[in-house]
PAGU-57004 format. One line per field, with one value per residue (C-alpha): x, y, z; residue in three letters; residue number from 1; chain. Coordinates in Angstrom, 1 decimal, padded with zeros to 4 digits. Each point is the difference from the previous one (the first is absolute). Example, Ala and Ser with C-alpha at 12.3 -4.5 7.8 and 13.67 -1.06 7.14 Angstrom:
BEGIN
xx [012.3,001.4]
yy [-004.5,003.4]
zz [007.8,-000.7]
type [ALA,SER]
seq [1,2]
mol [A,A]
END
This chain:
BEGIN
xx [032.7,-000.3,-003.7,-001.8,-003.6,-002.1,-002.6,-000.6,-003.0,-000.8,000.0,003.6,001.0,-001.4,001.9,003.3,-000.6,-000.5,002.9,002.3,-000.3,001.3,003.5,000.4,-000.2,003.2,-001.4,-003.5,-001.1,-003.4,-001.0,-001.2,-000.8,-001.2,001.3,-000.9,001.6,003.1,000.6,000.5,001.0,001.9,-002.6,000.6,-001.6,-001.5,-003.7,-001.8,-001.1,003.4,000.8,003.1,001.7,-001.0,001.5,003.1,000.4,-000.6,002.6,002.6,-000.4,-000.1,-003.4,-000.9,-003.8,-002.5,-003.2,-002.7,-002.7,-002.5,-001.7,000.7,003.6,-000.9,-002.8,002.4,002.6,002.5,000.5,000.5,002.7,001.7,000.0,001.7,002.7,000.3,-001.4,-002.5,-003.3,-002.7,-002.8,-001.8,000.7,-002.1,-002.0,-000.7,-000.7,-003.0,-001.8,-000.1,000.5,-003.3,-003.1,-001.3,003.1,-000.2,-003.6,000.9,002.7,-002.5,-002.5,002.7,001.3,-003.4,000.4,-003.3,-000.5,-002.9,-001.8,001.5,000.0,002.6,-000.9,001.9,-003.2,-001.6,-003.4,000.1,001.3,-002.9,-002.6,001.5,-000.5,-003.6,-000.7,001.7,-001.0,001.7,001.9,002.8,003.8,001.8,003.8,002.5,001.7,003.5,002.1,-001.7,002.1,-002.6,-002.7,-001.6,-002.8,-003.6,-002.4,-003.2,-003.1,-002.2,-000.1,000.7,003.2,001.1,-000.7,001.8,003.0,000.0,-000.1,002.8,002.3,-000.7,-001.3,001.9,003.0,000.3,002.7,001.4,000.7,-001.0,-003.6,000.1,-001.8,-002.1,-000.9,-003.5,-000.7,-002.6,000.0,001.2,-001.3,002.3,003.2,003.0,003.5,003.4,002.2,003.6,002.2,003.6,000.3,002.9,-001.7,-001.3,-000.1,-001.4,000.5,-002.8,000.9,-003.2,-003.1,-001.2,-003.1,000.3,-002.1,-000.2,-002.6,001.2,-002.7,-000.9,-002.6,001.4,-001.5,001.3,002.2,002.4,003.7,003.2,-000.8,-000.6,001.0,000.2,000.3,001.2,-001.2,-003.7,-002.7,-001.0,003.4,000.2,002.7,-002.7,-000.9,003.7,000.6,-003.0,001.2,003.4,-001.4,-003.0,001.2,003.7,001.4,-002.6,000.8,003.8,-000.6,-002.1,002.6,002.7,-002.1,-000.2,003.8,000.0,000.9,-000.7,002.8,-000.2,-002.8,-003.6,-002.6,-003.4,-003.0,-002.8,-003.6,-001.3,-003.6,-002.8,000.8,003.6,003.3,000.2,002.8,-000.5,003.4,003.6,003.0,003.6,001.6,-000.6,-002.9,000.5,-000.7,-000.5,003.8,000.8,-002.5,001.2,003.8,-000.4,-001.1,002.8,002.5,002.0,002.7,-001.8,003.0,000.8,-003.7,000.0,003.1,-001.5,-003.0,002.4,001.9,-003.0,000.8,-003.0,-000.7,002.9,-001.4,-002.4,-000.6,-000.7,-002.4,-000.9,-003.4,-000.7,-002.2,001.1,-001.6,001.1,-001.6,000.6,000.5,-000.9,000.1,-003.3,-001.7,001.1,-000.8,-001.2,002.4,002.4,001.6,003.8,002.8,-001.2,002.7,000.0,001.4,-000.3,001.0,002.5,-002.7,-002.4,002.6,000.6,-003.5,000.6,-000.6,-000.2,001.9,-000.5,000.6,000.4,-001.9,-000.5,002.7,002.9,002.8,000.3,003.4,000.3,-000.7,-003.6,-002.5,-003.1,-002.9,000.5,-002.8,-003.5,000.7,002.9,000.7,-001.1,-000.2,000.2,-000.2,-000.2,-001.7,-001.3,-003.4,-001.1,-001.6,003.3,001.8,-002.5,000.3,003.7,-000.2,-002.4,002.1,003.0,-002.1,-000.9,003.7,000.6,-000.1,-001.5,-003.1,-000.7,-000.2,-003.0,-000.7,-003.0,-000.7,-001.7,002.7,-000.7,-003.7,-001.3,002.2,-000.7,-003.8,000.5,002.2,-002.7]
yy [007.2,-003.6,-001.0,-003.3,000.0,-003.1,-001.2,-000.7,002.0,003.4,001.6,-001.1,001.1,003.5,000.0,-001.0,002.6,002.8,-001.1,-000.3,003.7,000.9,001.6,-001.7,-003.5,-002.0,-003.4,-001.4,-003.6,-001.6,-003.5,-001.7,002.8,-000.3,000.7,003.7,000.4,-001.7,003.0,002.4,-002.3,-003.2,-002.7,-002.8,-003.4,-000.1,-000.2,002.7,-002.5,-001.4,002.1,-001.7,000.2,003.7,000.9,-002.0,001.8,003.4,-000.7,-001.4,002.9,002.8,001.1,003.3,-000.1,-002.6,001.1,-002.7,000.1,-002.8,-000.5,-003.7,000.3,002.8,-002.0,-002.9,002.0,001.3,003.4,-001.8,-002.3,003.0,002.0,-002.9,000.1,003.8,000.8,002.8,-001.0,002.5,-002.3,-000.9,-002.8,-003.1,001.2,003.4,-001.8,-001.6,003.2,-001.8,-003.6,000.0,001.9,-000.5,001.5,003.0,000.5,-000.3,002.7,002.3,-000.4,000.6,003.0,001.5,-000.3,-000.2,-003.4,-002.3,-001.9,-003.5,-003.5,-002.8,-003.6,-003.3,-002.1,-000.1,-000.7,003.0,002.2,-001.1,000.6,003.5,000.7,-001.3,002.3,003.1,-000.4,001.3,001.8,-001.1,-000.5,-003.3,000.0,-002.7,001.0,-000.8,000.8,-001.0,001.9,002.8,-002.4,-001.0,002.5,-000.6,002.9,-002.0,001.5,-002.8,-002.3,-003.0,001.6,000.7,-003.6,-001.3,002.1,-001.4,-003.5,000.6,001.6,-002.1,-003.3,-000.3,001.9,002.0,002.1,-002.7,001.0,003.6,-001.1,-001.8,003.1,002.6,003.6,001.0,003.7,002.4,001.2,003.5,002.1,002.6,000.6,-002.2,001.5,-001.1,002.3,-000.6,001.2,-000.5,-000.7,-000.1,-001.3,003.4,002.4,-000.4,001.6,000.0,-001.7,000.7,-001.8,-002.1,-001.8,-003.7,-002.1,-003.4,-001.8,-001.7,001.4,003.4,001.9,-001.7,-003.4,-003.6,-001.5,002.0,000.0,001.3,003.2,000.8,003.7,003.1,003.8,002.8,002.2,-001.0,002.6,001.5,-000.6,003.6,001.4,000.1,-003.7,-000.9,001.9,-001.7,-003.5,000.7,001.6,-002.3,-003.3,-000.4,001.7,-001.6,-003.4,000.6,001.1,-003.1,-002.3,001.7,-000.3,-003.8,-000.2,-000.6,003.3,000.1,000.9,-000.2,000.6,000.1,-000.5,001.2,-001.2,002.6,000.3,003.6,-000.5,002.3,-000.3,000.9,-001.8,-003.6,-002.5,-003.2,-001.6,000.6,-001.4,000.2,000.8,001.8,-001.2,-001.4,001.8,003.1,000.1,000.3,002.9,001.8,-000.3,001.4,003.3,000.2,002.8,-000.6,-002.6,-003.0,-001.7,002.5,000.0,-003.8,000.2,002.7,-002.2,-002.7,002.6,001.7,003.3,000.7,003.2,001.5,-001.1,001.2,-001.3,001.9,-001.3,000.8,001.5,-001.9,-003.1,-003.5,-003.3,-003.6,-002.6,-003.7,-002.3,-003.5,-003.4,-001.3,-002.2,002.1,-000.1,-003.7,-001.6,002.4,-001.1,000.2,-000.4,002.5,002.1,003.8,002.7,003.7,001.3,002.4,001.5,000.2,001.9,002.4,001.4,003.3,-000.3,-003.9,-002.4,-003.8,-002.1,-003.8,-002.3,-003.6,-000.2,-002.3,-000.4,-003.0,-001.5,002.0,003.2,000.4,001.4,-002.1,000.1,-001.9,001.0,001.5,003.7,000.3,003.7,003.4,002.7,003.4,003.6,003.5,002.9,003.5,-001.5,-003.5,-000.4,000.9,-002.5,-002.7,000.7,-000.3,-003.3,-001.6,001.2,-001.8,-003.1,000.0,000.0,-003.2,-003.3,-002.6,-001.7,-002.0,003.2,002.0,003.1,002.0,002.9,002.2,000.6,003.4,000.1,001.2,003.0,000.8,-000.2,002.4,002.2,000.1]
zz [017.1,-000.8,-000.4,-000.4,-001.3,000.6,-002.5,-003.7,-001.2,-001.5,003.4,000.5,-003.5,000.8,003.4,-001.7,-002.7,002.5,002.3,-003.0,-000.6,003.5,000.2,003.3,-001.5,-000.3,-000.8,-000.7,000.2,-000.4,001.2,-002.0,-002.5,-003.6,-003.5,000.2,003.4,-001.3,-002.3,003.0,002.9,000.6,000.5,002.6,-000.2,003.4,000.5,001.9,002.6,000.7,003.0,001.2,-003.4,-000.4,003.4,-000.8,-003.4,001.6,002.7,-002.5,-002.4,002.7,-001.0,001.7,-000.6,-001.0,-001.7,000.0,-002.7,000.9,003.3,000.5,001.1,002.4,001.6,000.3,001.9,-002.6,001.7,003.4,-001.5,-001.6,003.2,001.8,-002.6,000.4,-003.5,-000.5,-001.6,-001.2,001.1,003.2,002.4,-000.1,002.9,-001.7,-003.4,001.6,-001.2,-003.3,001.1,002.0,-001.0,003.5,001.6,-002.3,001.1,003.7,-000.5,-001.7,002.8,002.7,-001.8,-000.6,-003.8,-001.9,-001.8,-001.0,002.7,000.1,001.6,-000.2,-000.3,000.2,-000.5,-003.5,001.5,002.3,-002.9,-002.2,002.7,000.5,-003.8,000.1,002.9,-001.5,-003.6,-003.1,-001.4,002.3,-000.1,000.7,000.5,000.6,003.2,-001.2,-003.1,-003.3,-002.6,-000.2,-001.1,003.3,000.1,-001.3,-000.2,000.0,-001.6,001.3,003.0,-002.3,-001.3,003.6,001.1,-003.1,000.9,003.6,-001.4,-002.5,002.7,003.0,-001.5,-003.3,001.4,-003.1,001.6,002.3,003.6,-000.8,000.1,003.3,001.3,-001.9,000.8,-001.1,-000.1,-001.1,-003.6,-000.4,-003.0,-001.5,-001.8,000.9,000.0,001.2,002.1,000.6,002.9,000.8,003.8,002.4,003.1,001.3,-003.0,-003.5,-003.3,-002.6,-003.2,-001.9,-001.1,-002.9,-001.1,-001.0,-002.4,001.6,-002.2,-003.2,-002.2,-001.3,001.9,003.2,-000.9,000.5,002.7,002.2,-001.1,001.4,-001.8,-003.7,000.1,002.1,-000.3,002.2,001.5,000.3,-000.2,003.2,001.7,001.2,002.4,002.7,-000.5,000.0,003.2,001.6,-001.0,001.5,003.2,000.6,-001.3,-000.7,003.2,002.4,-001.5,000.5,003.6,000.7,-001.5,002.0,003.2,-000.7,-000.2,-003.7,-001.7,-003.7,-002.4,-003.8,-002.5,001.4,-002.7,001.2,-002.0,000.5,-000.9,-000.5,001.3,000.6,003.7,-000.4,-000.7,001.3,-000.1,-002.1,000.6,000.7,-002.0,001.1,-003.3,-003.3,-002.1,-003.5,-002.4,002.2,000.8,-003.7,-000.5,003.2,-000.6,-003.5,001.6,002.6,-000.5,003.2,000.7,001.5,001.5,002.9,001.0,000.3,002.1,002.2,000.7,001.3,002.1,001.5,-001.7,-002.3,001.8,-001.9,-003.4,-002.7,-003.4,-003.2,-002.7,-003.6,-000.2,-003.3,000.5,-000.8,-001.0,000.1,-002.2,000.6,-003.0,001.1,-001.5,-001.5,002.6,002.9,002.9,-000.2,-002.4,-001.8,-003.3,000.4,-002.6,-002.6,-001.6,000.7,-002.2,-000.7,003.4,-001.4,-002.2,002.9,002.1,-002.9,000.6,002.0,003.7,000.0,002.2,-000.2,003.1,-000.1,002.3,-001.3,-002.7,-000.7,-002.5,-002.3,-000.6,-003.2,001.9,-001.2,002.5,000.9,002.4,003.2,002.3,000.2,000.2,-002.5,-000.7,001.5,-002.6,001.7,-001.2,001.2,-001.8,000.5,000.7,000.9,-003.4,-001.6,002.2,-000.8,-003.7,000.2,001.9,-002.4,-003.0,001.5,000.5,-003.7,-000.7,002.0,-002.0,002.3,-001.4,003.2,002.1,001.0,002.1,001.2,-002.3,002.6,002.6,001.6,-001.1,003.4,-000.1,-003.7,000.7,002.9,-002.2,-002.6]
type [MET,ARG,VAL,LEU,VAL,ILE,GLY,SER,GLY,GLY,ARG,GLU,HIS,ALA,LEU,CYS,TRP,SER,LEU,ALA,ALA,SER,PRO,LEU,LEU,GLN,LYS,LEU,TRP,CYS,ALA,PRO,GLY,ASN,PRO,GLY,ILE,ALA,GLU,ILE,ALA,GLU,THR,VAL,ALA,ILE,GLY,ALA,GLY,ASP,ILE,SER,SER,LEU,VAL,ALA,PHE,ALA,ARG,GLU,HIS,ALA,VAL,ASP,LEU,VAL,VAL,PRO,GLY,PRO,GLU,GLY,PRO,LEU,VAL,ALA,GLY,LEU,ALA,ASP,ALA,LEU,ALA,GLU,ALA,GLY,ILE,ALA,CYS,CYS,GLY,PRO,SER,ALA,ALA,ALA,ALA,ARG,LEU,GLU,GLY,SER,LYS,ALA,PHE,ALA,LYS,GLU,VAL,CYS,ASP,ALA,ALA,GLY,VAL,PRO,THR,ALA,ASN,TRP,GLU,ARG,PHE,THR,ASP,ALA,GLY,ALA,ALA,GLY,GLU,PHE,VAL,ARG,ARG,ARG,GLY,ALA,PRO,ILE,VAL,VAL,LYS,ALA,ASP,GLY,LEU,ALA,ALA,GLY,LYS,GLY,VAL,VAL,VAL,ALA,ALA,THR,GLU,ALA,GLU,ALA,LEU,ALA,ALA,ILE,ASP,ALA,MET,MET,GLY,ASP,ARG,GLN,PHE,GLY,ALA,ALA,GLY,ASP,ALA,VAL,VAL,ILE,GLU,GLU,TYR,LEU,ASP,GLY,GLU,GLU,ILE,SER,VAL,PHE,ALA,LEU,CYS,ASP,GLY,SER,ASP,ALA,LEU,LEU,LEU,GLY,ALA,ALA,GLN,ASP,HIS,LYS,ARG,VAL,GLY,GLU,GLY,ASP,THR,GLY,PRO,ASN,THR,GLY,GLY,MET,GLY,ALA,TYR,SER,PRO,PRO,PRO,GLY,PHE,THR,PRO,ALA,LEU,ALA,ALA,GLY,VAL,MET,ASP,ASN,ILE,VAL,ARG,PRO,VAL,LEU,ALA,GLU,MET,ALA,ARG,ARG,GLY,THR,PRO,PHE,ARG,GLY,ILE,LEU,PHE,VAL,GLY,LEU,MET,LEU,THR,GLY,ASP,GLY,VAL,LYS,VAL,ILE,GLU,PHE,ASN,VAL,ARG,PHE,GLY,ASP,PRO,GLU,CYS,GLN,ALA,LEU,LEU,LEU,ARG,LEU,LYS,SER,ASP,LEU,LEU,PRO,ALA,LEU,GLN,ALA,ALA,CYS,ASP,GLY,GLU,LEU,ARG,TYR,PHE,ASP,LEU,ARG,TRP,HIS,GLN,ALA,PRO,SER,ILE,ALA,VAL,VAL,LEU,ALA,ALA,ARG,GLY,TYR,PRO,ALA,ALA,PRO,GLN,THR,GLY,GLY,ALA,ILE,GLY,GLY,LEU,ALA,ALA,ALA,GLU,ALA,VAL,PRO,GLY,VAL,ARG,VAL,PHE,HIS,ALA,GLY,THR,ALA,ARG,ARG,ALA,ASP,GLY,GLY,LEU,VAL,ALA,ALA,GLY,GLY,ARG,VAL,LEU,THR,VAL,CYS,ALA,THR,GLY,GLU,THR,LEU,ARG,ALA,ALA,ARG,ASP,ALA,ALA,TYR,ALA,ALA,ILE,ARG,ALA,ILE,ASP,TRP,PRO,GLU,GLY,PHE,CYS,ARG,ARG,ASP,ILE,GLY,TRP,ARG,ALA,LEU,VAL,ALA,GLU,ALA]
seq [1,2,3,4,5,6,7,8,9,10,11,12,13,14,15,16,17,18,19,20,21,22,23,24,25,26,27,28,29,30,31,32,33,34,35,36,37,38,39,40,41,42,43,44,45,46,47,48,49,50,51,52,53,54,55,56,57,58,59,60,61,62,63,64,65,66,67,68,69,70,71,72,73,74,75,76,77,78,79,80,81,82,83,84,85,86,87,88,89,90,91,92,93,94,95,96,97,98,99,100,101,102,103,104,105,106,107,108,109,110,111,112,113,114,115,116,117,118,119,120,121,122,123,124,125,126,127,128,129,130,131,132,133,134,135,136,137,138,139,140,141,142,143,144,145,146,147,148,149,150,151,152,153,154,155,156,157,158,159,160,161,162,163,164,165,166,167,168,169,170,171,172,173,174,175,176,177,178,179,180,181,182,183,184,185,186,187,188,189,190,191,192,193,194,195,196,197,198,199,200,201,202,203,204,205,206,207,208,209,210,211,212,213,214,215,216,217,218,219,220,221,222,223,224,225,226,227,228,229,230,231,232,233,234,235,236,237,238,239,240,241,242,243,244,245,246,247,248,249,250,251,252,253,254,255,256,257,258,259,260,261,262,263,264,265,266,267,268,269,270,271,272,273,274,275,276,277,278,279,280,281,282,283,284,285,286,287,288,289,290,291,292,293,294,295,296,297,298,299,300,301,302,303,304,305,306,307,308,309,310,311,312,313,314,315,316,317,318,319,320,321,322,323,324,325,326,327,328,329,330,331,332,333,334,335,336,337,338,339,340,341,342,343,344,345,346,347,348,349,350,351,352,353,354,355,356,357,358,359,360,361,362,363,364,365,366,367,368,369,370,371,372,373,374,375,376,377,378,379,380,381,382,383,384,385,386,387,388,389,390,391,392,393,394,395,396,397,398,399,400,401,402,403,404,405,406,407,408,409,410,411,412,413,414,415,416,417,418,419,420,421,422,423,424,425,426]
mol [A,A,A,A,A,A,A,A,A,A,A,A,A,A,A,A,A,A,A,A,A,A,A,A,A,A,A,A,A,A,A,A,A,A,A,A,A,A,A,A,A,A,A,A,A,A,A,A,A,A,A,A,A,A,A,A,A,A,A,A,A,A,A,A,A,A,A,A,A,A,A,A,A,A,A,A,A,A,A,A,A,A,A,A,A,A,A,A,A,A,A,A,A,A,A,A,A,A,A,A,A,A,A,A,A,A,A,A,A,A,A,A,A,A,A,A,A,A,A,A,A,A,A,A,A,A,A,A,A,A,A,A,A,A,A,A,A,A,A,A,A,A,A,A,A,A,A,A,A,A,A,A,A,A,A,A,A,A,A,A,A,A,A,A,A,A,A,A,A,A,A,A,A,A,A,A,A,A,A,A,A,A,A,A,A,A,A,A,A,A,A,A,A,A,A,A,A,A,A,A,A,A,A,A,A,A,A,A,A,A,A,A,A,A,A,A,A,A,A,A,A,A,A,A,A,A,A,A,A,A,A,A,A,A,A,A,A,A,A,A,A,A,A,A,A,A,A,A,A,A,A,A,A,A,A,A,A,A,A,A,A,A,A,A,A,A,A,A,A,A,A,A,A,A,A,A,A,A,A,A,A,A,A,A,A,A,A,A,A,A,A,A,A,A,A,A,A,A,A,A,A,A,A,A,A,A,A,A,A,A,A,A,A,A,A,A,A,A,A,A,A,A,A,A,A,A,A,A,A,A,A,A,A,A,A,A,A,A,A,A,A,A,A,A,A,A,A,A,A,A,A,A,A,A,A,A,A,A,A,A,A,A,A,A,A,A,A,A,A,A,A,A,A,A,A,A,A,A,A,A,A,A,A,A,A,A,A,A,A,A,A,A,A,A,A,A,A,A,A,A,A,A,A,A,A,A,A,A,A,A,A,A,A,A,A,A,A,A,A,A,A,A,A,A,A,A]
END
């Protein structure tokens, strides 16, 4: 098969790494890719948002399957444009991608499907949103309704924080048009986990679960980021819980989307809170998470490529996937100043020494090559250092040993990835 992956981050590097191992693969491209991806695939200088150029490339090069990494192109209609060109895409149509593109739409689908979620209201007027917060009190959650690169959520401990979030999103337009409307919902207390399912419009295949670390600082402090690390599987993700999520959340959502005439195909990312009142949906995404993808794919035994094709063909009922039982961890190395103002341009060395640590794999995200071939930082989240081990503690020790081997003074990472599971383990 001839496959085109879309994107340039650690998630896309992990996807390319997994697909490159398939005996079915004939040719692998990635647009635009990154220096790490360039070692295993042919990179193409087309931006992930340039839909017309991506479709033209796929048509010209007889691509059999397109695998999008980020959500933006899907919300903008990439899968629709590819379908018109007769090219398979393992991702939802623009109408189905509204599950991520609009928080309010996702909530409406949950309510219609009978899926448990937090109580919520949508507002297009900042004054009305503020009055709602004053009436309900805190803690409370404020979300930009549209896409905000994973950063448009404020869990406000006080009314003042919630009102400031509304002002930033709706008044200051911190997230542009994504903040034209906000969703305000009740605060849910519990453990947050991410569950991933591969969907073909009617059937779904569980891909596993992970727990992400969104805040920049250790102990889950500081501002939200795109993700500073993840591990898989999270504690408490039992076979019974997994079956319940598939039967009571994923399949009802698929049925509701099909009823609306917008069947969902591709990766469904279900953000869950395990509360004292049961499992509740926080949000949906329409693609793999980053860095959850890196942690998950490290544990995959099966060939990913035929499963992705089966999702496009409506044939997931014939598939099962095998996974390594050993846990995995993904630790993000970010540029100092991230997420506000990351310092770019710093030279990076020692990656070969890092990957010499048993069980370790390093995925590139925000990297670039200088004219002389040297590797430099070119983004906020720059590398994802991943590892597997017999225990989560062993995997974490390997990942941090690899990080110590990397020579990049301008980089930093959280030193407590996986702490929740390790506390529970102790």
